[in-house]
C-alpha positions as CSV (number, residue, x, y, z in Angstrom):
1,X,23.1,-7.2,1.0
2,X,22.8,-6.7,-2.7
3,X,19.4,-5.8,-4.0
4,X,18.5,-6.2,-7.7
5,X,15.7,-4.3,-9.3
6,X,13.2,-7.1,-8.9
7,X,13.6,-7.3,-5.2
8,X,13.4,-3.5,-4.8
9,X,10.2,-3.5,-6.9
10,X,8.7,-6.2,-4.7
11,X,9.5,-4.2,-1.5
12,X,8.0,-1.0,-3.0
13,X,4.9,-2.8,-4.1
14,X,4.4,-4.3,-0.6
15,X,4.9,-0.9,1.0
16,X,2.3,0.6,-1.4
17,X,-0.2,-2.1,-0.5
18,X,0.4,-1.5,3.2
19,X,-0.2,2.3,2.7
20,X,-3.1,2.0,0.3
21,X,-5.2,-0.5,2.2
22,X,-5.9,1.5,5.4
23,X,-6.3,4.8,3.4
24,X,-8.9,3.1,1.1
25,X,-10.6,1.5,4.1
26,X,-11.0,4.8,6.0
27,X,-12.1,6.6,2.8
28,X,-14.9,4.1,2.2
29,X,-16.0,4.3,5.8
30,X,-16.1,8.1,5.6
31,X,-18.2,8.0,2.4
32,X,-20.6,5.4,3.9
33,X,-21.2,7.5,7.0
34,X,-22.4,10.5,5.0
């Protein structure tokens, strides 16, 4: 399967969103509980 730069960039962006959302959520919950 050939992957051009655009497809690779999209996959990386999706992975970043999947990583950032839970981290941001837990960070906000941690700040609110203090």
